[in-house]
C-alpha positions in Angstrom: 4.4 15.7 1.4 3.9 12.2 3.0 0.7 13.3 4.7 -0.7 14.8 1.5 -0.5 11.4 -0.2 -0.9 9.0 2.8 -3.5 10.8 4.8 -5.8 9.3 7.5 -8.4 8.4 4.9 -5.9 6.3 3.0 -4.8 4.2 6.0 -6.9 1.2 7.0 -6.5 -1.5 9.6 -8.6 -4.7 9.6 -8.5 -8.0 11.4 -8.5 -10.2 8.3 -9.4 -10.6 4.7 -10.4 -13.7 2.7 -7.4 -13.8 0.4 -4.7 -11.6 -1.2 -7.0 -10.5 -4.0 -9.5 -9.2 -1.4 -6.6 -7.5 0.4 -5.6 -5.7 -2.8 -9.2 -4.6 -3.4 -9.6 -3.4 0.2 -6.2 -1.6 0.1 -7.3 0.2 -3.1 -10.7 1.4 -1.8 -9.5 4.8 -0.7 -7.8 5.5 -4.0 -10.9 4.4 -5.9 -13.1 6.5 -3.7 -11.0 9.6 -4.3 -10.8 9.0 -8.0 -7.0 8.5 -8.0 -7.4 5.1 -9.7 -10.0 3.1 -11.6 -10.9 -0.6 -11.2 -8.6 -1.2 -14.2 -5.6 -0.4 -12.0 -6.8 -2.9 -9.3 -7.3 -5.6 -11.9 -3.9 -4.9 -13.3 -2.2 -5.4 -9.9 -4.0 -8.7 -9.4 -3.1 -9.8 -12.9 0.5 -8.9 -12.3 0.7 -11.1 -9.2 -1.0 -14.0 -11.0 1.5 -13.7 -13.9 4.7 -12.9 -12.1 4.3 -14.4 -8.6 5.0 -12.6 -5.3 7.7 -10.3 -6.5 5.9 -7.3 -4.8 6.6 -8.8 -1.4 9.7 -6.8 -0.6 10.3 -7.7 3.1 8.7 -9.8 5.9 5.0 -9.1 5.8 5.3 -6.1 3.4 4.0 -5.9 -0.2 4.4 -2.8 -2.4 1.4 -3.3 -4.7 1.5 -1.5 -8.0 0.9 -2.0 -11.7 2.2 -0.2 -14.8 2.2 3.6 -14.4 -0.6 5.4 -16.0 -2.9 2.5 -16.9 -6.0 3.2 -14.7 -4.3 5.9 -12.8 -5.8 9.4 -12.8 -3.4 11.0 -10.3 -0.6 10.0 -8.0 -1.9 8.1 -5.0 -0.9 5.9 -2.1 -2.8 3.8 0.4 -2.0 1.5 3.2 -3.8 -1.6 4.5 -2.6 -3.4 7.6 -4.2 -6.8 8.1 -3.7 -8.2 11.6 -3.8 -11.9 10.4 -1.2 -12.5 7.6 -2.5 -13.2 4.1 -0.9 -15.8 1.9 0.3 -14.0 -1.3 1.6 -16.8 -3.5 3.5 -18.5 -0.6 4.5 -15.3 1.2 2.7 -14.1 4.4 1.7 -10.4 4.1 0.2 -8.1 6.7 1.1 -4.7 5.1 -0.3 -3.9 1.7 1.0 -0.6 0.4 -0.6 0.5 -2.8 1.4 2.9 -5.1 -0.4 4.4 -8.0 1.9 6.4 -10.4 0.9 8.4 -13.5 4.4 8.0 -15.1 7.8 6.4 -14.4 9.3 9.4 -12.4 6.8 11.7 -10.6 6.2 9.4 -7.7 9.8 8.6 -6.9 10.5 11.3 -4.3 7.2 10.6 -2.4 7.9 6.8 -2.5 11.4 7.4 -1.2 10.1 9.4 1.8 7.4 6.8 2.5 9.8 3.9 2.3 12.2 5.6 4.8 9.4 5.1 7.3 9.1 1.4 6.5 12.9 0.9 6.5 13.1 2.2 10.1 12.7 -0.9 12.3 10.9 0.8 15.2 8.4 2.5 12.7 8.0 -0.8 10.9 7.0 -2.6 14.1 4.5 0.2 14.9 2.9 -0.4 11.5 2.9 -4.2 11.9 1.2 -3.9 15.3 -1.8 -2.4 13.4 -3.0 0.4 15.7 -4.4 3.0 13.2 -3.9 6.0 15.5 -0.3 5.2 16.1 0.3 4.6 12.4 -1.3 8.0 11.6 0.8 9.7 14.2 3.9 8.0 12.8 3.4 9.4 9.3 2.5 12.8 10.6 5.8 12.9 12.7 7.8 11.9 9.7 6.2 14.7 7.7 7.3 17.4 10.2 
């Protein structure tokens, strides 16, 4: 289930981005390309940070990016962007931008819980933070089995 939502195409690693808005746009590209979301969803995530501050930064260097379910979402989708140089998101340094696109308030919860179990494991988290795409892909495939 993890691999079906967070597959190789939805995982990106880059050295840097200009700012947090650019990071959100970059992190959203795989979901836009697959038709899972529209640009409206990307704009809603950016607007939410501007309005509410860095509440999506859940742990050191980790942001769970999302907007209201359904608005600009065509189907459930997840993508991951790892930026090697931290990005300032309203005073919080972020290297991991995980985008969650949900069609409603419930259908994504099981998938999200499984994905978050990977991030909650310290060893796995360090692998993701180190930003080697092949290791990150292997990590999510292992957790799927």
